[in-house]
GUVEXVO-102809 format. One record per residue: residue number from 1; residue in one letter; chain; x, y, z of N, C-alpha, C in turn. Coordinates in Angstrom, 2 decimals, decimal comma. Layout:
! residues N
 seq type mol     n_u     n_v     n_w    ca_u    ca_v    ca_w     c_u     c_v     c_w
 NUM    A   A       X       Y       Z       X       Y       Z       X       Y       Z
...
END
This chain:
! residues 189
 seq type mol     n_u     n_v     n_w    ca_u    ca_v    ca_w     c_u     c_v     c_w
   1    M   A  127,26  231,21   24,33  126,90  229,89   24,82  125,68  229,40   24,04
   2    E   A  125,75  228,22   23,48  124,64  227,60   22,76  123,60  227,13   23,76
   3    K   A  122,40  227,70   23,70  121,37  227,37   24,67  120,21  226,59   24,06
   4    S   A  120,27  226,28   22,78  119,14  225,60   22,16  118,94  224,19   22,67
   5    K   A  119,97  223,54   23,20  119,85  222,19   23,72  119,64  222,18   25,23
   6    G   A  119,57  223,33   25,85  119,31  223,42   27,27  120,46  223,99   28,06
   7    V   A  120,13  224,47   29,23  121,09  225,11   30,12  120,95  224,47   31,49
   8    A   A  122,08  224,26   32,17  122,08  223,73   33,53  122,78  224,71   34,45
   9    Y   A  122,30  224,79   35,69  122,97  225,60   36,71  123,86  224,64   37,48
  10    C   A  125,16  224,82   37,38  126,11  223,86   37,95  127,25  224,61   38,64
  11    D   A  127,41  224,37   39,93  128,47  225,01   40,70  128,47  226,53   40,57
  12    G   A  127,30  227,13   40,60  127,19  228,59   40,58  127,24  229,22   39,22
  13    N   A  127,21  228,42   38,15  127,27  228,97   36,80  126,22  228,32   35,90
  14    Y   A  125,78  229,07   34,90  124,92  228,50   33,87  125,83  227,97   32,78
  15    V   A  125,64  226,69   32,44  126,49  226,05   31,43  125,60  225,26   30,47
  16    P   A  126,08  225,01   29,23  125,31  224,14   28,34  125,15  222,78   29,00
  17    V   A  124,02  222,13   28,78  123,72  220,85   29,42  124,83  219,84   29,20
  18    D   A  125,39  219,79   28,00  126,43  218,79   27,72  127,76  219,10   28,40
  19    K   A  127,89  220,24   29,06  129,11  220,59   29,80  128,92  220,48   31,32
  20    A   A  127,69  220,20   31,77  127,41  220,10   33,20  128,00  218,80   33,75
  21    T   A  128,63  218,89   34,92  129,24  217,71   35,54  128,89  217,64   37,02
  22    I   A  128,99  216,44   37,59  128,79  216,21   39,02  130,03  215,49   39,53
  23    P   A  130,67  216,02   40,59  131,84  215,33   41,16  131,48  213,91   41,59
  24    I   A  132,38  212,99   41,45  132,14  211,58   41,75  131,75  211,34   43,21
  25    L   A  132,17  212,19   44,15  131,83  212,02   45,56  130,66  212,90   46,01
  26    D   A  129,99  213,53   45,08  128,84  214,35   45,42  127,72  213,45   45,96
  27    P   A  127,03  213,87   47,07  125,94  213,05   47,62  124,85  212,71   46,59
  28    A   A  124,68  213,54   45,59  123,71  213,23   44,55  124,10  211,96   43,81
  29    F   A  125,39  211,74   43,69  125,90  210,56   43,00  126,04  209,37   43,94
  30    T   A  126,62  209,59   45,12  126,91  208,48   46,03  125,71  207,99   46,83
  31    K   A  124,75  208,88   47,10  123,60  208,51   47,94  122,26  208,73   47,25
  32    S   A  122,30  209,14   46,03  121,08  209,44   45,26  120,25  210,55   45,91
  33    D   A  120,91  211,50   46,58  120,22  212,66   47,14  119,98  213,66   46,01
  34    V   A  118,81  213,61   45,43  118,54  214,43   44,26  117,15  215,03   44,36
  35    V   A  117,06  216,30   44,05  115,79  216,98   43,86  115,95  217,79   42,58
  36    F   A  114,98  217,72   41,69  115,07  218,52   40,48  113,68  218,95   40,05
  37    D   A  113,64  219,98   39,27  112,41  220,42   38,63  112,82  221,08   37,32
  38    A   A  112,23  220,70   36,25  112,55  221,27   34,94  111,57  222,40   34,65
  39    V   A  112,09  223,54   34,25  111,27  224,68   33,90  111,05  224,65   32,39
  40    S   A  109,80  224,75   32,01  109,47  224,74   30,59  109,57  226,13   29,99
  41    V   A  110,03  226,19   28,77  110,05  227,43   28,01  109,21  227,17   26,76
  42    W   A  108,21  228,00   26,56  107,34  227,84   25,41  107,25  229,18   24,70
  43    N   A  107,48  229,19   23,40  107,52  230,43   22,62  108,46  231,45   23,27
  44    N   A  109,62  230,98   23,69  110,66  231,82   24,27  110,27  232,50   25,57
  45    Q   A  109,36  231,92   26,34  109,05  232,48   27,66  108,85  231,35   28,66
  46    F   A  109,24  231,63   29,90  109,06  230,64   30,96  107,58  230,36   31,15
  47    F   A  107,25  229,13   31,45  105,88  228,74   31,70  105,72  228,42   33,18
  48    R   A  104,94  229,22   33,88  104,59  229,03   35,30  105,84  228,88   36,18
  49    L   A  106,76  229,80   36,04  108,00  229,76   36,81  107,75  229,73   38,31
  50    E   A  106,81  230,53   38,80  106,55  230,57   40,24  106,12  229,20   40,77
  51    D   A  105,29  228,50   40,02  104,87  227,16   40,44  106,05  226,19   40,50
  52    H   A  106,92  226,28   39,51  108,10  225,40   39,49  109,00  225,67   40,69
  53    L   A  109,23  226,95   40,98  110,12  227,29   42,10  109,51  226,88   43,44
  54    A   A  108,22  227,06   43,60  107,56  226,66   44,85  107,66  225,14   45,03
  55    R   A  107,43  224,39   43,97  107,51  222,93   44,04  108,96  222,48   44,32
  56    F   A  109,92  223,15   43,70  111,33  222,82   43,90  111,73  223,04   45,36
  57    R   A  111,36  224,20   45,91  111,70  224,50   47,31  111,01  223,51   48,26
  58    A   A  109,74  223,19   48,00  109,02  222,23   48,84  109,68  220,85   48,78
  59    S   A  110,13  220,45   47,61  110,81  219,15   47,47  112,11  219,13   48,26
  60    C   A  112,87  220,22   48,21  114,12  220,31   48,97  113,83  220,21   50,47
  61    E   A  112,82  220,92   50,93  112,47  220,87   52,36  112,02  219,46   52,77
  62    Y   A  111,29  218,80   51,91  110,78  217,46   52,22  111,90  216,46   52,47
  63    V   A  112,96  216,53   51,68  114,08  215,60   51,85  115,18  216,19   52,73
  64    R   A  114,87  217,32   53,38  115,81  218,00   54,29  117,12  218,37   53,59
  65    M   A  116,99  218,85   52,37  118,15  219,27   51,59  118,23  220,80   51,64
  66    N   A  119,39  221,31   51,94  119,61  222,75   51,99  119,70  223,30   50,57
  67    L   A  118,84  224,25   50,25  118,90  224,92   48,95  119,81  226,13   49,11
  68    P   A  120,99  226,13   48,49  121,98  227,18   48,75  121,66  228,53   48,11
  69    L   A  120,59  228,62   47,35  120,24  229,87   46,69  118,87  230,34   47,18
  70    S   A  118,74  231,65   47,30  117,42  232,21   47,61  116,60  232,22   46,32
  71    E   A  115,30  232,42   46,45  114,49  232,50   45,24  114,92  233,68   44,38
  72    N   A  115,35  234,78   45,00  115,84  235,92   44,22  117,09  235,54   43,43
  73    E   A  117,97  234,76   44,04  119,16  234,32   43,31  118,78  233,38   42,18
  74    I   A  117,80  232,53   42,41  117,35  231,63   41,35  116,73  232,44   40,22
  75    K   A  116,01  233,49   40,58  115,31  234,30   39,59  116,16  235,46   39,04
  76    D   A  117,42  235,53   39,44  118,30  236,60   38,96  118,28  236,62   37,44
  77    I   A  117,96  237,77   36,87  117,82  237,83   35,42  119,13  238,16   34,71
  78    G   A  120,22  238,32   35,45  121,50  238,64   34,82  121,90  237,73   33,68
  79    P   A  121,77  236,41   33,83  122,19  235,51   32,75  121,41  235,67   31,44
  80    I   A  120,25  236,31   31,47  119,51  236,45   30,22  120,13  237,45   29,27
  81    S   A  121,09  238,25   29,76  121,68  239,27   28,90  122,35  238,69   27,65
  82    S   A  122,68  237,41   27,69  123,31  236,79   26,52  122,30  236,18   25,55
  83    L   A  121,03  236,21   25,90  120,00  235,61   25,04  119,48  236,63   24,03
  84    T   A  120,34  237,08   23,15  120,02  238,19   22,25  118,94  237,86   21,23
  85    N   A  118,61  236,60   21,01  117,55  236,24   20,08  116,19  236,05   20,76
  86    L   A  116,13  236,31   22,06  114,90  236,16   22,82  113,84  237,12   22,27
  87    R   A  112,63  236,62   22,03  111,56  237,46   21,49  110,50  237,79   22,53
  88    Y   A  110,22  236,87   23,45  109,21  237,06   24,49  109,85  236,84   25,84
  89    L   A  109,61  237,75   26,78  110,18  237,60   28,11  109,09  237,88   29,14
  90    Y   A  108,79  236,87   29,95  107,75  236,97   30,97  108,42  236,85   32,33
  91    L   A  108,53  237,97   33,05  109,16  237,99   34,36  108,25  238,68   35,38
  92    S   A  106,98  238,48   35,27  106,04  239,12   36,18  106,04  238,44   37,54
  93    G   A  105,81  239,25   38,59  105,67  238,73   39,94  106,93  238,15   40,53
  94    N   A  108,09  238,71   40,20  109,37  238,15   40,66  110,15  239,07   41,59
  95    V   A  109,59  240,16   42,04  110,24  241,11   42,94  111,54  241,66   42,32
  96    I   A  111,54  241,82   41,03  112,73  242,32   40,31  112,81  243,83   40,47
  97    E   A  114,01  244,33   40,74  114,25  245,76   40,81  115,11  246,23   39,64
  98    D   A  116,14  245,46   39,32  117,11  245,85   38,30  116,83  245,12   36,99
  99    I   A  116,50  245,87   35,95  116,24  245,24   34,66  117,34  245,57   33,64
 100    S   A  118,49  246,03   34,11  119,57  246,36   33,18  120,02  245,20   32,29
 101    P   A  119,90  243,92   32,72  120,31  242,84   31,82  119,51  242,76   30,51
 102    I   A  118,35  243,41   30,44  117,57  243,31   29,20  117,96  244,33   28,15
 103    Q   A  118,80  245,29   28,48  119,02  246,42   27,59  119,60  246,08   26,23
 104    N   A  120,24  244,94   26,08  120,79  244,56   24,77  120,01  243,46   24,08
 105    L   A  118,83  243,15   24,56  118,01  242,10   23,96  117,18  242,70   22,82
 106    N   A  117,85  243,08   21,75  117,21  243,81   20,66  116,21  242,99   19,87
 107    G   A  116,17  241,68   20,03  115,17  240,87   19,37  113,85  240,84   20,13
 108    L   A  113,85  241,38   21,33  112,68  241,32   22,21  111,50  242,08   21,60
 109    R   A  110,34  241,39   21,50  109,12  242,01   20,98  108,09  242,21   22,10
 110    V   A  108,04  241,27   23,05  107,02  241,33   24,12  107,73  241,19   25,46
 111    L   A  107,44  242,14   26,36  108,09  242,17   27,67  107,04  242,31   28,77
 112    F   A  106,91  241,27   29,60  105,99  241,28   30,73  106,80  241,43   32,01
 113    L   A  106,64  242,57   32,70  107,33  242,83   33,96  106,35  243,29   35,04
 114    R   A  105,14  242,84   34,96  104,10  243,23   35,91  104,43  242,73   37,32
 115    D   A  104,00  243,47   38,33  104,08  243,06   39,74  105,51  242,78   40,19
 116    N   A  106,40  243,71   39,94  107,77  243,65   40,43  108,02  244,90   41,27
 117    Q   A  109,27  245,29   41,42  109,61  246,50   42,17  110,52  247,40   41,35
 118    I   A  110,24  247,49   40,06  111,07  248,24   39,12  110,81  249,73   39,29
 119    K   A  111,90  250,50   39,38  111,81  251,96   39,44  112,36  252,57   38,16
 120    D   A  113,52  252,08   37,72  114,21  252,66   36,56  113,92  251,84   35,31
 121    I   A  113,28  252,47   34,32  112,94  251,77   33,08  113,87  252,17   31,93
 122    T   A  114,97  252,81   32,24  115,92  253,22   31,20  116,34  252,07   30,29
 123    P   A  116,61  250,85   30,80  117,02  249,77   29,90  115,99  249,43   28,81
 124    I   A  114,72  249,68   29,07  113,69  249,39   28,08  113,80  250,34   26,89
 125    S   A  114,25  251,55   27,13  114,29  252,55   26,06  115,25  252,17   24,94
 126    S   A  116,17  251,26   25,18  117,12  250,88   24,13  116,65  249,70   23,28
 127    L   A  115,51  249,12   23,59  115,02  247,95   22,85  114,44  248,40   21,51
 128    E   A  115,06  247,98   20,44  114,73  248,48   19,10  113,48  247,87   18,50
 129    N   A  113,13  246,65   18,85  112,02  245,96   18,21  110,84  245,69   19,13
 130    I   A  110,83  246,32   20,29  109,79  246,05   21,27  108,42  246,50   20,75
 131    G   A  107,39  245,69   21,03  106,04  246,02   20,59  105,06  246,09   21,74
 132    V   A  105,32  245,34   22,82  104,43  245,30   23,97  105,28  245,37   25,24
 133    I   A  104,93  246,32   26,13  105,63  246,47   27,41  104,57  246,50   28,51
 134    Y   A  104,58  245,50   29,35  103,57  245,37   30,40  104,24  245,63   31,74
 135    L   A  103,99  246,83   32,31  104,69  247,28   33,52  103,75  247,58   34,70
 136    R   A  102,58  247,00   34,71  101,64  247,28   35,81  102,24  246,95   37,17
 137    N   A  101,85  247,74   38,17  102,15  247,47   39,58  103,64  247,32   39,86
 138    N   A  104,39  248,34   39,52  105,80  248,44   39,87  105,99  249,69   40,72
 139    S   A  107,18  250,24   40,74  107,47  251,45   41,51  107,96  252,57   40,60
 140    I   A  107,47  252,59   39,38  107,92  253,55   38,37  107,31  254,92   38,65
 141    E   A  108,17  255,92   38,74  107,72  257,30   38,95  107,94  258,17   37,72
 142    D   A  108,79  257,71   36,81  109,22  258,54   35,69  109,30  257,70   34,41
 143    I   A  108,59  258,13   33,37  108,66  257,42   32,09  109,46  258,20   31,04
 144    S   A  110,17  259,23   31,47  110,93  260,05   30,51  111,96  259,25   29,71
 145    P   A  112,55  258,16   30,24  113,46  257,39   29,37  112,78  256,87   28,11
 146    L   A  111,50  256,55   28,19  110,77  256,11   27,00  110,51  257,28   26,06
 147    V   A  110,22  258,43   26,63  109,95  259,63   25,83  111,21  260,08   25,10
 148    E   A  112,35  259,97   25,74  113,61  260,42   25,16  114,07  259,59   23,97
 149    N   A  113,53  258,39   23,81  113,89  257,53   22,70  112,92  257,78   21,55
 150    D   A  113,32  258,63   20,58  112,45  258,98   19,45  112,10  257,80   18,56
 151    S   A  112,91  256,75   18,60  112,63  255,59   17,74  111,58  254,66   18,35
 152    L   A  111,13  254,93   19,55  110,11  254,12   20,20  108,75  254,51   19,61
 153    T   A  108,25  253,71   18,68  106,98  253,98   18,01  106,18  252,69   17,90
 154    E   A  104,88  252,84   17,72  103,98  251,71   17,52  104,16  250,63   18,60
 155    V   A  104,11  251,06   19,84  104,29  250,18   21,00  103,05  250,29   21,89
 156    W   A  102,71  249,21   22,56  101,66  249,20   23,57  102,34  249,14   24,93
 157    I   A  101,96  250,06   25,84  102,56  250,11   27,17  101,46  250,18   28,23
 158    W   A  101,54  249,29   29,23  100,60  249,31   30,36  101,35  249,78   31,59
 159    L   A  100,82  250,84   32,25  101,50  251,45   33,39  100,64  251,56   34,65
 160    E   A   99,45  250,98   34,66   98,58  251,10   35,83   99,29  250,61   37,10
 161    G   A   98,95  251,24   38,22   99,47  250,79   39,51  100,87  251,27   39,82
 162    N   A  101,37  252,26   39,09  102,69  252,84   39,36  102,52  254,24   39,93
 163    P   A  103,41  254,67   40,82  103,30  256,00   41,43  103,88  257,09   40,54
 164    L   A  103,36  257,22   39,33  103,88  258,19   38,38  103,55  259,62   38,81
 165    S   A  104,45  260,53   38,51  104,25  261,94   38,84  103,12  262,50   37,98
 166    D   A  102,08  263,06   38,62  100,93  263,58   37,88  101,30  264,71   36,93
 167    I   A  102,31  265,48   37,27  102,68  266,65   36,46  103,29  266,21   35,13
 168    S   A  104,24  265,30   35,17  104,94  264,92   33,95  104,24  263,83   33,15
 169    I   A  103,43  262,99   33,80  102,86  261,84   33,11  101,93  262,26   31,98
 170    S   A  101,13  263,27   32,18  100,20  263,72   31,14  100,96  264,19   29,91
 171    R   A  102,01  265,00   30,12  102,83  265,50   29,01  103,54  264,36   28,31
 172    D   A  104,12  263,44   29,08  104,87  262,32   28,51  103,96  261,39   27,71
 173    I   A  102,77  261,12   28,21  101,83  260,26   27,48  101,44  260,92   26,16
 174    Q   A  101,20  262,22   26,16  100,85  262,92   24,92  101,97  262,81   23,89
 175    I   A  103,21  262,95   24,33  104,35  262,84   23,41  104,40  261,44   22,81
 176    L   A  104,24  260,42   23,66  104,27  259,05   23,17  103,11  258,77   22,22
 177    Q   A  101,93  259,27   22,52  100,77  259,02   21,67  100,94  259,66   20,29
 178    R   A  101,65  260,76   20,20  101,92  261,37   18,89  102,81  260,46   18,04
 179    R   A  103,50  259,52   18,66  104,34  258,55   17,94  103,62  257,21   17,75
 180    D   A  102,33  257,18   17,91  101,54  255,95   17,80  101,88  254,93   18,88
 181    V   A  102,28  255,41   20,04  102,48  254,54   21,20  101,18  254,57   22,00
 182    Q   A  100,62  253,38   22,24   99,39  253,27   23,01   99,75  253,08   24,48
 183    V   A   99,31  254,01   25,33   99,64  253,96   26,76   98,36  253,76   27,56
 184    S   A   98,37  252,75   28,40   97,25  252,49   29,29   97,69  252,87   30,70
 185    Y   A   97,03  253,92   31,24   97,39  254,39   32,57   96,20  255,11   33,20
 186    T   A   95,90  254,77   34,43   94,89  255,46   35,22   95,57  255,93   36,48
 187    P   A   95,52  257,24   36,78   96,18  257,74   37,99   95,64  257,06   39,24
 188    R   A   96,52  256,87   40,22   96,11  256,32   41,52   95,23  257,33   42,23
 189    K   A   94,29  256,82   43,00   93,40  257,75   43,75   93,76  257,77   45,20
END
């Protein structure tokens, strides 16, 4: 799907803007019942997504319009799996648990996933060009998927605020550091 000209969410699907349609009897057309908010993308990353979603939900409530999707459904990262040329991805503070849609984003250089609920980081281990991984304040207990990927070198990783196992974390960090991976981690007290 060509996304350079924009993407619209229409009838439960993401479609190119020029393919989006509204039925002729839709209240948005017949009664001008419309609420919208455009999300900006700058340097291939969302800009202030949380602010946009809060404003969108407040606008829907103000006009008494039912928003048929939860914020989690709006923030579902599944559709990004087709954005293979994405270089920067900022998904911090979104209560994300499953990051499997990112596993084939081989153009990704910078990944911000701070303040989510991620436990399994296996999908990150397959990213070939990653340079920065920001994983503070998640639910990660095991970083062995990163250690098992020998091609993961010259990367910066932030892991503070995760319940990592004290026994394995020291060994795993040493292995990564021997590959010029910079790991920032302070054990929880």
